C-alpha positions as protocol buffer text, in pm:
chain_id: "A"
residue {
  index: 1
  type: MET
  ca { x: -1871 y: 289 z: 6012 }
}
residue {
  index: 2
  type: LEU
  ca { x: -2058 y: 557 z: 5817 }
}
residue {
  index: 3
  type: PRO
  ca { x: -2432 y: 564 z: 5910 }
}
residue {
  index: 4
  type: LEU
  ca { x: -2669 y: 458 z: 5632 }
}
residue {
  index: 5
  type: ARG
  ca { x: -2843 y: 795 z: 5645 }
}
residue {
  index: 6
  type: ASN
  ca { x: -2523 y: 964 z: 5526 }
}
residue {
  index: 7
  type: PHE
  ca { x: -2476 y: 749 z: 5214 }
}
residue {
  index: 8
  type: GLY
  ca { x: -2678 y: 985 z: 4995 }
}
residue {
  index: 9
  type: LYS
  ca { x: -2457 y: 1276 z: 5091 }
}
residue {
  index: 10
  type: LEU
  ca { x: -2137 y: 1118 z: 4954 }
}
residue {
  index: 11
  type: LYS
  ca { x: -1995 y: 1293 z: 4648 }
}
residue {
  index: 12
  type: LYS
  ca { x: -1799 y: 1124 z: 4379 }
}
residue {
  index: 13
  type: LYS
  ca { x: -1442 y: 1247 z: 4380 }
}
residue {
  index: 14
  type: THR
  ca { x: -1298 y: 1348 z: 4043 }
}
residue {
  index: 15
  type: ARG
  ca { x: -935 y: 1397 z: 3965 }
}
residue {
  index: 16
  type: LYS
  ca { x: -845 y: 1729 z: 3808 }
}
residue {
  index: 17
  type: PRO
  ca { x: -655 y: 1694 z: 3475 }
}
residue {
  index: 18
  type: SER
  ca { x: -283 y: 1746 z: 3523 }
}
residue {
  index: 19
  type: LYS
  ca { x: -97 y: 2041 z: 3375 }
}
residue {
  index: 20
  type: ILE
  ca { x: 88 y: 1807 z: 3132 }
}
residue {
  index: 21
  type: PHE
  ca { x: -243 y: 1658 z: 3015 }
}
residue {
  index: 22
  type: ARG
  ca { x: -396 y: 2000 z: 2957 }
}
residue {
  index: 23
  type: ARG
  ca { x: -89 y: 2118 z: 2765 }
}
residue {
  index: 24
  type: LEU
  ca { x: -88 y: 1803 z: 2548 }
}
residue {
  index: 25
  type: HIS
  ca { x: -462 y: 1834 z: 2484 }
}
residue {
  index: 26
  type: LYS
  ca { x: -415 y: 2194 z: 2370 }
}
residue {
  index: 27
  type: LYS
  ca { x: -132 y: 2102 z: 2130 }
}
residue {
  index: 28
  type: LEU
  ca { x: -331 y: 1814 z: 1983 }
}
residue {
  index: 29
  type: ALA
  ca { x: -631 y: 2041 z: 1928 }
}
residue {
  index: 30
  type: VAL
  ca { x: -417 y: 2294 z: 1741 }
}
residue {
  index: 31
  type: ARG
  ca { x: -257 y: 2016 z: 1537 }
}
residue {
  index: 32
  type: HIS
  ca { x: -601 y: 1874 z: 1457 }
}
residue {
  index: 33
  type: GLU
  ca { x: -723 y: 2210 z: 1325 }
}
residue {
  index: 34
  type: THR
  ca { x: -408 y: 2248 z: 1110 }
}
residue {
  index: 35
  type: VAL
  ca { x: -436 y: 1901 z: 958 }
}
residue {
  index: 36
  type: MET
  ca { x: -808 y: 1938 z: 889 }
}
residue {
  index: 37
  type: GLY
  ca { x: -742 y: 2271 z: 718 }
}
residue {
  index: 38
  type: GLU
  ca { x: -476 y: 2116 z: 493 }
}
residue {
  index: 39
  type: LEU
  ca { x: -703 y: 1820 z: 419 }
}
residue {
  index: 40
  type: LYS
  ca { x: -990 y: 2042 z: 309 }
}
residue {
  index: 41
  type: ALA
  ca { x: -760 y: 2261 z: 97 }
}
residue {
  index: 42
  type: LYS
  ca { x: -587 y: 1974 z: -87 }
}
residue {
  index: 43
  type: HIS
  ca { x: -884 y: 1744 z: -143 }
}
residue {
  index: 44
  type: GLN
  ca { x: -1177 y: 1969 z: -226 }
}
residue {
  index: 45
  type: GLU
  ca { x: -1303 y: 1748 z: -508 }
}
residue {
  index: 46
  type: GLY
  ca { x: -1298 y: 1439 z: -292 }
}
residue {
  index: 47
  type: LEU
  ca { x: -1473 y: 1606 z: -1 }
}
residue {
  index: 48
  type: LYS
  ca { x: -1746 y: 1738 z: -233 }
}
residue {
  index: 49
  type: TRP
  ca { x: -1800 y: 1379 z: -348 }
}
residue {
  index: 50
  type: LEU
  ca { x: -1831 y: 1269 z: 15 }
}
residue {
  index: 51
  type: GLU
  ca { x: -2091 y: 1537 z: 82 }
}
residue {
  index: 52
  type: LYS
  ca { x: -2302 y: 1410 z: -207 }
}
residue {
  index: 53
  type: LYS
  ca { x: -2291 y: 1066 z: -44 }
}
residue {
  index: 54
  type: GLY
  ca { x: -2410 y: 1207 z: 287 }
}
residue {
  index: 55
  type: LYS
  ca { x: -2063 y: 1186 z: 444 }
}
residue {
  index: 56
  type: SER
  ca { x: -1834 y: 1450 z: 589 }
}
residue {
  index: 57
  type: VAL
  ca { x: -1472 y: 1480 z: 681 }
}
residue {
  index: 58
  type: ASP
  ca { x: -1577 y: 1430 z: 1044 }
}
residue {
  index: 59
  type: ASP
  ca { x: -1685 y: 1076 z: 951 }
}
residue {
  index: 60
  type: LEU
  ca { x: -1329 y: 1010 z: 840 }
}
residue {
  index: 61
  type: THR
  ca { x: -1180 y: 1138 z: 1166 }
}
residue {
  index: 62
  type: THR
  ca { x: -1422 y: 922 z: 1366 }
}
residue {
  index: 63
  type: THR
  ca { x: -1317 y: 615 z: 1170 }
}
residue {
  index: 64
  type: ALA
  ca { x: -953 y: 709 z: 1218 }
}
residue {
  index: 65
  type: ALA
  ca { x: -1002 y: 743 z: 1594 }
}
residue {
  index: 66
  type: GLN
  ca { x: -1163 y: 401 z: 1609 }
}
residue {
  index: 67
  type: THR
  ca { x: -871 y: 255 z: 1414 }
}
residue {
  index: 68
  type: VAL
  ca { x: -619 y: 412 z: 1652 }
}
residue {
  index: 69
  type: ALA
  ca { x: -808 y: 273 z: 1951 }
}
residue {
  index: 70
  type: ALA
  ca { x: -814 y: -75 z: 1799 }
}
residue {
  index: 71
  type: SER
  ca { x: -442 y: -52 z: 1726 }
}
residue {
  index: 72
  type: ALA
  ca { x: -371 y: 44 z: 2087 }
}
residue {
  index: 73
  type: VAL
  ca { x: -563 y: -260 z: 2217 }
}
residue {
  index: 74
  type: THR
  ca { x: -383 y: -487 z: 1970 }
}
residue {
  index: 75
  type: GLY
  ca { x: -50 y: -347 z: 2086 }
}
residue {
  index: 76
  type: MET
  ca { x: -129 y: -425 z: 2450 }
}
residue {
  index: 77
  type: LEU
  ca { x: -228 y: -779 z: 2358 }
}
residue {
  index: 78
  type: LEU
  ca { x: 92 y: -834 z: 2163 }
}
residue {
  index: 79
  type: LEU
  ca { x: 297 y: -717 z: 2460 }
}
residue {
  index: 80
  type: SER
  ca { x: 122 y: -960 z: 2694 }
}
residue {
  index: 81
  type: PRO
  ca { x: 312 y: -1277 z: 2799 }
}
residue {
  index: 82
  type: GLY
  ca { x: 271 y: -1582 z: 2577 }
}
residue {
  index: 83
  type: THR
  ca { x: 235 y: -1407 z: 2241 }
}
residue {
  index: 84
  type: GLY
  ca { x: 569 y: -1522 z: 2109 }
}
residue {
  index: 85
  type: LYS
  ca { x: 853 y: -1316 z: 1960 }
}
residue {
  index: 86
  type: LEU
  ca { x: 733 y: -987 z: 1817 }
}
residue {
  index: 87
  type: LYS
  ca { x: 1009 y: -983 z: 1556 }
}
residue {
  index: 88
  type: ASP
  ca { x: 861 y: -1297 z: 1402 }
}
residue {
  index: 89
  type: LEU
  ca { x: 524 y: -1132 z: 1340 }
}
residue {
  index: 90
  type: PRO
  ca { x: 449 y: -959 z: 1006 }
}
residue {
  index: 91
  type: SER
  ca { x: 446 y: -580 z: 1023 }
}
residue {
  index: 92
  type: SER
  ca { x: 105 y: -551 z: 854 }
}
residue {
  index: 93
  type: ARG
  ca { x: -199 y: -774 z: 817 }
}
residue {
  index: 94
  type: PRO
  ca { x: -254 y: -909 z: 466 }
}
residue {
  index: 95
  type: ALA
  ca { x: -564 y: -786 z: 285 }
}
residue {
  index: 96
  type: GLN
  ca { x: -748 y: -1119 z: 331 }
}
residue {
  index: 97
  type: LEU
  ca { x: -770 y: -1071 z: 709 }
}
residue {
  index: 98
  type: ARG
  ca { x: -886 y: -709 z: 728 }
}
residue {
  index: 99
  type: GLU
  ca { x: -1255 y: -789 z: 739 }
}
residue {
  index: 100
  type: ALA
  ca { x: -1243 y: -1149 z: 863 }
}
residue {
  index: 101
  type: ALA
  ca { x: -1389 y: -1225 z: 1204 }
}
residue {
  index: 102
  type: PRO
  ca { x: -1217 y: -1478 z: 1433 }
}
residue {
  index: 103
  type: GLY
  ca { x: -1290 y: -1833 z: 1322 }
}
residue {
  index: 104
  type: GLN
  ca { x: -1411 y: -1723 z: 979 }
}
residue {
  index: 105
  type: ILE
  ca { x: -1083 y: -1760 z: 786 }
}
residue {
  index: 106
  type: SER
  ca { x: -1128 y: -2021 z: 515 }
}
residue {
  index: 107
  type: HIS
  ca { x: -872 y: -2295 z: 452 }
}
residue {
  index: 108
  type: SER
  ca { x: -789 y: -2146 z: 113 }
}
residue {
  index: 109
  type: ILE
  ca { x: -710 y: -1805 z: 264 }
}
residue {
  index: 110
  type: LYS
  ca { x: -509 y: -1969 z: 543 }
}
residue {
  index: 111
  type: GLY
  ca { x: -307 y: -2148 z: 276 }
}
residue {
  index: 112
  type: GLN
  ca { x: -242 y: -1818 z: 99 }
}
residue {
  index: 113
  type: LEU
  ca { x: -128 y: -1658 z: 423 }
}
residue {
  index: 114
  type: ASP
  ca { x: 103 y: -1949 z: 496 }
}
residue {
  index: 115
  type: LYS
  ca { x: 262 y: -1901 z: 153 }
}
residue {
  index: 116
  type: GLY
  ca { x: 309 y: -1532 z: 224 }
}
residue {
  index: 117
  type: VAL
  ca { x: 482 y: -1607 z: 554 }
}
residue {
  index: 118
  type: GLU
  ca { x: 705 y: -1868 z: 389 }
}
residue {
  index: 119
  type: LEU
  ca { x: 785 y: -1630 z: 105 }
}
residue {
  index: 120
  type: ALA
  ca { x: 897 y: -1363 z: 352 }
}
residue {
  index: 121
  type: GLU
  ca { x: 1108 y: -1606 z: 553 }
}
residue {
  index: 122
  type: ARG
  ca { x: 1287 y: -1739 z: 246 }
}
residue {
  index: 123
  type: LEU
  ca { x: 1345 y: -1398 z: 89 }
}
residue {
  index: 124
  type: LYS
  ca { x: 1501 y: -1267 z: 410 }
}
residue {
  index: 125
  type: LYS
  ca { x: 1763 y: -1541 z: 386 }
}
residue {
  index: 126
  type: ILE
  ca { x: 1855 y: -1434 z: 32 }
}
residue {
  index: 127
  type: LEU
  ca { x: 1832 y: -1056 z: 30 }
}
residue {
  index: 128
  type: PRO
  ca { x: 2101 y: -826 z: 172 }
}
residue {
  index: 129
  type: GLU
  ca { x: 2001 y: -618 z: 472 }
}
residue {
  index: 130
  type: LYS
  ca { x: 2019 y: -288 z: 282 }
}
residue {
  index: 131
  type: PRO
  ca { x: 1846 y: -248 z: -56 }
}
residue {
  index: 132
  type: GLU
  ca { x: 2086 y: -267 z: -350 }
}
residue {
  index: 133
  type: PRO
  ca { x: 2091 y: -421 z: -699 }
}
residue {
  index: 134
  type: LEU
  ca { x: 2095 y: -800 z: -661 }
}
residue {
  index: 135
  type: THR
  ca { x: 2376 y: -1011 z: -798 }
}
residue {
  index: 136
  type: GLU
  ca { x: 2284 y: -1249 z: -1078 }
}
residue {
  index: 137
  type: GLU
  ca { x: 2307 y: -1540 z: -836 }
}
residue {
  index: 138
  type: LYS
  ca { x: 2077 y: -1385 z: -577 }
}
residue {
  index: 139
  type: ALA
  ca { x: 1830 y: -1271 z: -843 }
}
residue {
  index: 140
  type: GLN
  ca { x: 1803 y: -1629 z: -968 }
}
residue {
  index: 141
  type: GLU
  ca { x: 1744 y: -1754 z: -613 }
}
residue {
  index: 142
  type: VAL
  ca { x: 1463 y: -1501 z: -566 }
}
residue {
  index: 143
  type: SER
  ca { x: 1309 y: -1605 z: -901 }
}
residue {
  index: 144
  type: ALA
  ca { x: 1316 y: -1971 z: -797 }
}
residue {
  index: 145
  type: VAL
  ca { x: 1141 y: -1898 z: -466 }
}
residue {
  index: 146
  type: ILE
  ca { x: 869 y: -1689 z: -634 }
}
residue {
  index: 147
  type: LYS
  ca { x: 812 y: -1960 z: -893 }
}
residue {
  index: 148
  type: GLU
  ca { x: 787 y: -2232 z: -629 }
}
residue {
  index: 149
  type: LEU
  ca { x: 541 y: -2048 z: -404 }
}
residue {
  index: 150
  type: THR
  ca { x: 329 y: -1861 z: -658 }
}
residue {
  index: 151
  type: GLY
  ca { x: 374 y: -2046 z: -987 }
}
residue {
  index: 152
  type: MET
  ca { x: 473 y: -1714 z: -1148 }
}
residue {
  index: 153
  type: THR
  ca { x: 783 y: -1666 z: -1359 }
}
residue {
  index: 154
  type: ALA
  ca { x: 944 y: -1346 z: -1232 }
}
residue {
  index: 155
  type: VAL
  ca { x: 1290 y: -1234 z: -1338 }
}
residue {
  index: 156
  type: SER
  ca { x: 1527 y: -945 z: -1275 }
}
residue {
  index: 157
  type: GLY
  ca { x: 1606 y: -909 z: -1645 }
}
residue {
  index: 158
  type: LEU
  ca { x: 1384 y: -989 z: -1943 }
}
residue {
  index: 159
  type: GLU
  ca { x: 1469 y: -995 z: -2314 }
}
residue {
  index: 160
  type: GLY
  ca { x: 1802 y: -833 z: -2241 }
}
residue {
  index: 161
  type: LYS
  ca { x: 1636 y: -543 z: -2057 }
}
residue {
  index: 162
  type: ARG
  ca { x: 1661 y: -453 z: -1690 }
}
residue {
  index: 163
  type: LEU
  ca { x: 1614 y: -163 z: -1451 }
}
residue {
  index: 164
  type: ASN
  ca { x: 1884 y: 22 z: -1258 }
}
residue {
  index: 165
  type: THR
  ca { x: 1792 y: -187 z: -952 }
}
residue {
  index: 166
  type: ASP
  ca { x: 1558 y: -468 z: -852 }
}
residue {
  index: 167
  type: TYR
  ca { x: 1567 y: -415 z: -476 }
}
residue {
  index: 168
  type: GLY
  ca { x: 1499 y: -73 z: -327 }
}
residue {
  index: 169
  type: TRP
  ca { x: 1265 y: 164 z: -145 }
}
residue {
  index: 170
  type: VAL
  ca { x: 908 y: 225 z: -259 }
}
residue {
  index: 171
  type: GLY
  ca { x: 690 y: 526 z: -184 }
}
residue {
  index: 172
  type: ALA
  ca { x: 319 y: 597 z: -223 }
}
residue {
  index: 173
  type: GLU
  ca { x: 187 y: 758 z: -542 }
}
residue {
  index: 174
  type: GLN
  ca { x: -142 y: 920 z: -636 }
}
residue {
  index: 175
  type: HIS
  ca { x: -405 y: 790 z: -877 }
}
residue {
  index: 176
  type: LEU
  ca { x: -342 y: 849 z: -1249 }
}
residue {
  index: 177
  type: TYR
  ca { x: -581 y: 970 z: -1519 }
}
residue {
  index: 178
  type: ARG
  ca { x: -699 y: 663 z: -1710 }
}
residue {
  index: 179
  type: PHE
  ca { x: -870 y: 837 z: -2002 }
}
residue {
  index: 180
  type: PRO
  ca { x: -958 y: 1192 z: -2117 }
}
residue {
  index: 181
  type: GLY
  ca { x: -1216 y: 1338 z: -1878 }
}
residue {
  index: 182
  type: ASP
  ca { x: -1142 y: 1092 z: -1598 }
}
residue {
  index: 183
  type: THR
  ca { x: -1204 y: 1216 z: -1243 }
}
residue {
  index: 184
  type: LEU
  ca { x: -1090 y: 1103 z: -902 }
}
residue {
  index: 185
  type: SER
  ca { x: -1438 y: 1000 z: -791 }
}
residue {
  index: 186
  type: GLN
  ca { x: -1470 y: 758 z: -1085 }
}
residue {
  index: 187
  type: HIS
  ca { x: -1179 y: 554 z: -949 }
}
residue {
  index: 188
  type: ALA
  ca { x: -1386 y: 443 z: -650 }
}
residue {
  index: 189
  type: GLU
  ca { x: -1598 y: 134 z: -707 }
}
residue {
  index: 190
  type: ASN
  ca { x: -1784 y: 171 z: -377 }
}
residue {
  index: 191
  type: SER
  ca { x: -1787 y: 380 z: -60 }
}
residue {
  index: 192
  type: SER
  ca { x: -1529 y: 157 z: 108 }
}
residue {
  index: 193
  type: ASP
  ca { x: -1300 y: 199 z: -191 }
}
residue {
  index: 194
  type: TRP
  ca { x: -1334 y: 575 z: -168 }
}
residue {
  index: 195
  type: LEU
  ca { x: -1266 y: 593 z: 204 }
}
residue {
  index: 196
  type: LYS
  ca { x: -952 y: 380 z: 166 }
}
residue {
  index: 197
  type: TYR
  ca { x: -800 y: 538 z: -143 }
}
residue {
  index: 198
  type: GLY
  ca { x: -984 y: 860 z: -228 }
}
residue {
  index: 199
  type: LEU
  ca { x: -777 y: 1089 z: -11 }
}
residue {
  index: 200
  type: SER
  ca { x: -459 y: 990 z: -198 }
}
residue {
  index: 201
  type: GLY
  ca { x: -574 y: 1232 z: -468 }
}
residue {
  index: 202
  type: ILE
  ca { x: -500 y: 1223 z: -839 }
}
residue {
  index: 203
  type: ALA
  ca { x: -174 y: 1331 z: -1004 }
}
residue {
  index: 204
  type: PRO
  ca { x: -200 y: 1666 z: -1189 }
}
residue {
  index: 205
  type: HIS
  ca { x: -27 y: 1525 z: -1496 }
}
residue {
  index: 206
  type: LEU
  ca { x: -42 y: 1203 z: -1699 }
}
residue {
  index: 207
  type: GLY
  ca { x: 191 y: 914 z: -1630 }
}
residue {
  index: 208
  type: ALA
  ca { x: 500 y: 870 z: -1849 }
}
residue {
  index: 209
  type: TRP
  ca { x: 305 y: 657 z: -2099 }
}
residue {
  index: 210
  type: GLY
  ca { x: -14 y: 860 z: -2109 }
}
residue {
  index: 211
  type: TYR
  ca { x: -368 y: 731 z: -2076 }
}
residue {
  index: 212
  type: PHE
  ca { x: -452 y: 368 z: -2006 }
}
residue {
  index: 213
  type: SER
  ca { x: -759 y: 388 z: -2229 }
}
residue {
  index: 214
  type: GLN
  ca { x: -886 y: 617 z: -2506 }
}
residue {
  index: 215
  type: GLY
  ca { x: -1217 y: 677 z: -2333 }
}
residue {
  index: 216
  type: HIS
  ca { x: -1452 y: 574 z: -2054 }
}
residue {
  index: 217
  type: LEU
  ca { x: -1642 y: 332 z: -2278 }
}
residue {
  index: 218
  type: GLY
  ca { x: -1316 y: 165 z: -2379 }
}
residue {
  index: 219
  type: LEU
  ca { x: -1198 y: 115 z: -2021 }
}
residue {
  index: 220
  type: THR
  ca { x: -1167 y: -262 z: -2009 }
}
residue {
  index: 221
  type: LYS
  ca { x: -1105 y: -455 z: -1688 }
}
residue {
  index: 222
  type: GLU
  ca { x: -743 y: -500 z: -1790 }
}
residue {
  index: 223
  type: ALA
  ca { x: -695 y: -126 z: -1853 }
}
residue {
  index: 224
  type: ARG
  ca { x: -867 y: -49 z: -1521 }
}
residue {
  index: 225
  type: ASP
  ca { x: -643 y: -295 z: -1335 }
}
residue {
  index: 226
  type: LYS
  ca { x: -329 y: -158 z: -1497 }
}
residue {
  index: 227
  type: GLU
  ca { x: -396 y: 180 z: -1335 }
}
residue {
  index: 228
  type: ARG
  ca { x: -538 y: 41 z: -1012 }
}
residue {
  index: 229
  type: TYR
  ca { x: -219 y: -157 z: -948 }
}
residue {
  index: 230
  type: TYR
  ca { x: 29 y: 58 z: -1138 }
}
residue {
  index: 231
  type: LEU
  ca { x: 396 y: 64 z: -1039 }
}
residue {
  index: 232
  type: VAL
  ca { x: 670 y: 320 z: -1086 }
}
residue {
  index: 233
  type: ALA
  ca { x: 1039 y: 263 z: -1165 }
}
residue {
  index: 234
  type: GLN
  ca { x: 1334 y: 478 z: -1269 }
}
residue {
  index: 235
  type: THR
  ca { x: 1334 y: 366 z: -1632 }
}
residue {
  index: 236
  type: PHE
  ca { x: 1538 y: 675 z: -1722 }
}
residue {
  index: 237
  type: LEU
  ca { x: 1827 y: 519 z: -1528 }
}
residue {
  index: 238
  type: ALA
  ca { x: 1798 y: 179 z: -1697 }
}
residue {
  index: 239
  type: PRO
  ca { x: 2114 y: 48 z: -1868 }
}
residue {
  index: 240
  type: GLY
  ca { x: 2128 y: 172 z: -2228 }
}
residue {
  index: 241
  type: TRP
  ca { x: 1858 y: 439 z: -2185 }
}
residue {
  index: 242
  type: LYS
  ca { x: 2068 y: 729 z: -2312 }
}
residue {
  index: 243
  type: ASP
  ca { x: 2172 y: 545 z: -2627 }
}
residue {
  index: 244
  type: ASN
  ca { x: 1844 y: 371 z: -2706 }
}
residue {
  index: 245
  type: TYR
  ca { x: 1570 y: 553 z: -2515 }
}
residue {
  index: 246
  type: GLN
  ca { x: 1306 y: 533 z: -2791 }
}
residue {
  index: 247
  type: GLU
  ca { x: 1311 y: 152 z: -2801 }
}
residue {
  index: 248
  type: LEU
  ca { x: 1330 y: 120 z: -2423 }
}
residue {
  index: 249
  type: TYR
  ca { x: 1050 y: 371 z: -2375 }
}
residue {
  index: 250
  type: GLU
  ca { x: 815 y: 153 z: -2582 }
}
residue {
  index: 251
  type: TRP
  ca { x: 940 y: -168 z: -2425 }
}
residue {
  index: 252
  type: PHE
  ca { x: 881 y: -45 z: -2068 }
}
residue {
  index: 253
  type: LYS
  ca { x: 534 y: 94 z: -2149 }
}
residue {
  index: 254
  type: PHE
  ca { x: 281 y: -73 z: -1913 }
}
residue {
  index: 255
  type: ARG
  ca { x: 525 y: -364 z: -1869 }
}
residue {
  index: 256
  type: LYS
  ca { x: 384 y: -629 z: -1632 }
}
residue {
  index: 257
  type: MET
  ca { x: 586 y: -658 z: -1312 }
}
residue {
  index: 258
  type: VAL
  ca { x: 557 y: -796 z: -961 }
}
residue {
  index: 259
  type: MET
  ca { x: 644 y: -604 z: -646 }
}
residue {
  index: 260
  type: ILE
  ca { x: 693 y: -792 z: -318 }
}
residue {
  index: 261
  type: ASN
  ca { x: 737 y: -673 z: 39 }
}
residue {
  index: 262
  type: PRO
  ca { x: 1008 y: -911 z: 170 }
}
residue {
  index: 263
  type: GLU
  ca { x: 919 y: -830 z: 530 }
}
residue {
  index: 264
  type: THR
  ca { x: 570 y: -979 z: 504 }
}
residue {
  index: 265
  type: GLY
  ca { x: 554 y: -1176 z: 178 }
}
residue {
  index: 266
  type: GLN
  ca { x: 273 y: -956 z: 50 }
}
residue {
  index: 267
  type: GLY
  ca { x: 297 y: -881 z: -321 }
}
residue {
  index: 268
  type: VAL
  ca { x: 113 y: -733 z: -616 }
}
residue {
  index: 269
  type: VAL
  ca { x: 129 y: -778 z: -990 }
}
residue {
  index: 270
  type: GLY
  ca { x: 104 y: -442 z: -1163 }
}
residue {
  index: 271
  type: ALA
  ca { x: 193 y: -250 z: -1477 }
}
residue {
  index: 272
  type: LEU
  ca { x: 457 y: 17 z: -1510 }
}
residue {
  index: 273
  type: GLY
  ca { x: 243 y: 329 z: -1527 }
}
residue {
  index: 274
  type: ASP
  ca { x: 494 y: 604 z: -1467 }
}
residue {
  index: 275
  type: ALA
  ca { x: 867 y: 680 z: -1454 }
}
residue {
  index: 276
  type: GLY
  ca { x: 1024 y: 794 z: -1127 }
}
residue {
  index: 277
  type: PRO
  ca { x: 1074 y: 885 z: -853 }
}
residue {
  index: 278
  type: SER
  ca { x: 1349 y: 1147 z: -874 }
}
residue {
  index: 279
  type: GLU
  ca { x: 1690 y: 1037 z: -748 }
}
residue {
  index: 280
  type: TRP
  ca { x: 1698 y: 1299 z: -472 }
}
residue {
  index: 281
  type: THR
  ca { x: 1400 y: 1137 z: -295 }
}
residue {
  index: 282
  type: GLY
  ca { x: 1609 y: 839 z: -187 }
}
residue {
  index: 283
  type: LYS
  ca { x: 1343 y: 605 z: -326 }
}
residue {
  index: 284
  type: GLN
  ca { x: 1373 y: 389 z: -635 }
}
residue {
  index: 285
  type: PHE
  ca { x: 1013 y: 279 z: -685 }
}
residue {
  index: 286
  type: GLY
  ca { x: 655 y: 394 z: -645 }
}
residue {
  index: 287
  type: ALA
  ca { x: 315 y: 226 z: -633 }
}
residue {
  index: 288
  type: SER
  ca { x: -54 y: 321 z: -655 }
}
residue {
  index: 289
  type: PRO
  ca { x: -260 y: 364 z: -337 }
}
residue {
  index: 290
  type: GLU
  ca { x: -421 y: 21 z: -395 }
}
residue {
  index: 291
  type: ALA
  ca { x: -87 y: -149 z: -461 }
}
residue {
  index: 292
  type: MET
  ca { x: 67 y: 4 z: -148 }
}
residue {
  index: 293
  type: ASP
  ca { x: -229 y: -123 z: 56 }
}
residue {
  index: 294
  type: ILE
  ca { x: -180 y: -476 z: -79 }
}
residue {
  index: 295
  type: LEU
  ca { x: 190 y: -456 z: 7 }
}
residue {
  index: 296
  type: GLY
  ca { x: 103 y: -371 z: 367 }
}
residue {
  index: 297
  type: LEU
  ca { x: 249 y: -22 z: 321 }
}
residue {
  index: 298
  type: GLY
  ca { x: -70 y: 177 z: 280 }
}
residue {
  index: 299
  type: SER
  ca { x: -53 y: 351 z: 619 }
}
residue {
  index: 300
  type: GLY
  ca { x: 206 y: 511 z: 843 }
}
residue {
  index: 301
  type: PRO
  ca { x: 510 y: 643 z: 653 }
}
residue {
  index: 302
  type: ARG
  ca { x: 386 y: 465 z: 336 }
}
residue {
  index: 303
  type: LYS
  ca { x: 739 y: 361 z: 249 }
}
residue {
  index: 304
  type: GLY
  ca { x: 923 y: 30 z: 263 }
}
residue {
  index: 305
  type: LYS
  ca { x: 1173 y: -209 z: 111 }
}
residue {
  index: 306
  type: VAL
  ca { x: 1052 y: -409 z: -189 }
}
residue {
  index: 307
  type: ILE
  ca { x: 1182 y: -618 z: -476 }
}
residue {
  index: 308
  type: LEU
  ca { x: 1058 y: -546 z: -829 }
}
residue {
  index: 309
  type: PHE
  ca { x: 1086 y: -815 z: -1097 }
}
residue {
  index: 310
  type: PHE
  ca { x: 952 y: -849 z: -1452 }
}
residue {
  index: 311
  type: VAL
  ca { x: 673 y: -1102 z: -1501 }
}
residue {
  index: 312
  type: ASP
  ca { x: 751 y: -1332 z: -1792 }
}
residue {
  index: 313
  type: ASP
  ca { x: 396 y: -1384 z: -1913 }
}
residue {
  index: 314
  type: PRO
  ca { x: 384 y: -1401 z: -2296 }
}
residue {
  index: 315
  type: GLU
  ca { x: 30 y: -1549 z: -2296 }
}
residue {
  index: 316
  type: ASN
  ca { x: -100 y: -1286 z: -2052 }
}
residue {
  index: 317
  type: LYS
  ca { x: -230 y: -1544 z: -1804 }
}
residue {
  index: 318
  type: VAL
  ca { x: -106 y: -1380 z: -1484 }
}
residue {
  index: 319
  type: PRO
  ca { x: -378 y: -1144 z: -1351 }
}
residue {
  index: 320
  type: TYR
  ca { x: -311 y: -801 z: -1204 }
}
residue {
  index: 321
  type: GLY
  ca { x: -361 y: -769 z: -831 }
}
residue {
  index: 322
  type: PRO
  ca { x: -250 y: -950 z: -512 }
}
residue {
  index: 323
  type: ILE
  ca { x: -26 y: -1253 z: -557 }
}
residue {
  index: 324
  type: ASN
  ca { x: -177 y: -1428 z: -254 }
}
residue {
  index: 325
  type: GLY
  ca { x: -549 y: -1403 z: -314 }
}
residue {
  index: 326
  type: GLU
  ca { x: -830 y: -1161 z: -383 }
}
residue {
  index: 327
  type: GLU
  ca { x: -815 y: -798 z: -276 }
}
residue {
  index: 328
  type: LYS
  ca { x: -1050 y: -710 z: 6 }
}
């Protein structure tokens, strides 16, 4: 046994980082510098706004690191025995749970989440595995499910008009100018809003139907929500477009629609704010940063399968935003 007098002389042994670790660390450092350089070059206006608020781009990277760490812990928990089948779990947490602490989920929110889960389960039984235009029969089944679970009348075709497809791939879009003189920073309602959506940037050109409002003073809540939750579809490929594009252009303008992620049951009611994306992208739809977040597609590849239906709402009673509760 080691004499007590020698205890103070013991040195803590440290393991030297392996060659693989050092090589990986070096590559990550180079990648970090590259990404930060691109970030600062592409989003100068947004970063200037952050500086005025006493924030810096380093604050964003710290938050990101914390998010990655939390995700890693969550992943380990999900892989532990007794968590159930992973394939049965939704791929993204609905907005209502993002800031809720354990035990603080209200019964009303729980009911909304249950509806989202049921919506996803029932849509998966109807929809084909690969996105493609739905048959009339399947489109009617989808409409019936949406009506039953949300009370909303959503249809694939409305007033004899339809898109080239109602089931396809969606990709993330930038913010759009809402009125002459609009700026990216004005789209953020608070610091949390800015941190979540500010880095998406703002499109250099107007959407296909121009401004949502004639001026800042005329920006009503409805006009604001139309841009906040705007959707994009290939209206230029709609049946009859070549022969009657003027009428269809006006008919599609800010048309109220609902987009649903069939994998999770998350959905958003929005307005058509732009035409696109181009056919070569392999995507058929687009959505604003806020809409993508509500769909559970606001991070990672920011792409996913969705259905897009018209909302039959002649009395304008269906509000823009999440179909399963308030946006967080």
